[in-house]
C-alpha positions as CSV (number, residue, x, y, z in Angstrom):
1,L,0.0,0.0,0.0
2,Q,3.0,2.3,0.5
3,R,4.3,1.7,-3.1
4,V,4.1,4.7,-5.4
5,G,3.2,4.0,-9.0
6,I,2.4,0.3,-8.4
7,F,0.6,-0.3,-11.7
8,R,2.6,2.3,-13.7
9,I,6.0,0.9,-13.1
10,S,6.5,-2.4,-14.9
11,S,8.7,-5.2,-13.8
12,S,11.3,-7.1,-15.9
13,V,9.6,-8.6,-18.9
14,N,11.7,-11.8,-18.4
15,K,10.6,-12.0,-14.8
16,I,6.9,-11.6,-15.7
17,K,7.3,-14.3,-18.5
18,E,8.9,-16.7,-16.0
19,L,6.2,-16.2,-13.4
20,K,3.4,-16.5,-15.9
21,Q,4.9,-19.7,-17.3
22,K,5.2,-21.2,-13.9
23,Y,1.5,-20.4,-13.2
24,N,0.4,-21.8,-16.6
25,Q,2.3,-25.0,-15.9
26,G,0.6,-25.4,-12.5
27,E,3.8,-24.9,-10.5
28,K,3.8,-23.3,-7.1
29,V,4.9,-19.7,-7.2
30,D,6.3,-18.2,-4.1
31,L,5.7,-14.5,-4.6
32,I,6.8,-13.6,-1.1
33,N,10.4,-14.8,-1.7
34,H,10.7,-14.8,-5.5
35,G,8.6,-11.8,-6.5
36,D,8.7,-8.1,-5.9
37,V,5.8,-5.6,-5.7
38,D,6.3,-4.5,-9.4
39,S,6.4,-8.1,-10.6
40,V,3.3,-9.1,-8.8
41,A,1.4,-6.0,-10.0
42,S,2.5,-6.5,-13.6
43,L,1.5,-10.1,-13.4
44,L,-2.0,-9.2,-12.1
45,K,-2.4,-6.5,-14.8
46,L,-1.3,-9.0,-17.5
47,F,-3.8,-11.6,-16.2
48,L,-6.7,-9.1,-16.2
49,N,-5.8,-7.9,-19.7
50,E,-5.7,-11.4,-21.1
51,L,-9.1,-12.4,-19.7
52,P,-11.5,-13.3,-22.5
53,V,-14.3,-11.4,-20.9
54,A,-13.9,-8.1,-18.9
55,V,-14.3,-8.3,-15.1
56,L,-16.7,-5.5,-15.3
57,P,-18.9,-5.6,-18.4
58,D,-19.5,-2.4,-20.4
59,S,-23.1,-2.1,-19.0
60,V,-21.8,-2.0,-15.5
61,C,-19.0,0.4,-16.3
62,A,-21.5,2.8,-17.9
63,G,-23.7,2.7,-14.8
64,M,-20.7,3.3,-12.5
65,L,-19.5,6.3,-14.6
66,K,-23.0,7.8,-14.4
67,A,-23.0,7.3,-10.6
68,F,-19.6,9.0,-10.2
69,Q,-20.6,12.0,-12.3
């Protein structure tokens, strides 16, 4: 929570590929000892971007935008 720019600062591309490959192969991934904040944030961002369907559909986003305005 204290990290500035958590989703703006990307981690090493090789590190992200390595972590993604381990997850895809079903291996255990120890993010506490083998990951850093930027790697974990980048991996989460990549996962969400690669989902076939958005987490929040357009209809929900439109309603949320109206509520915030």
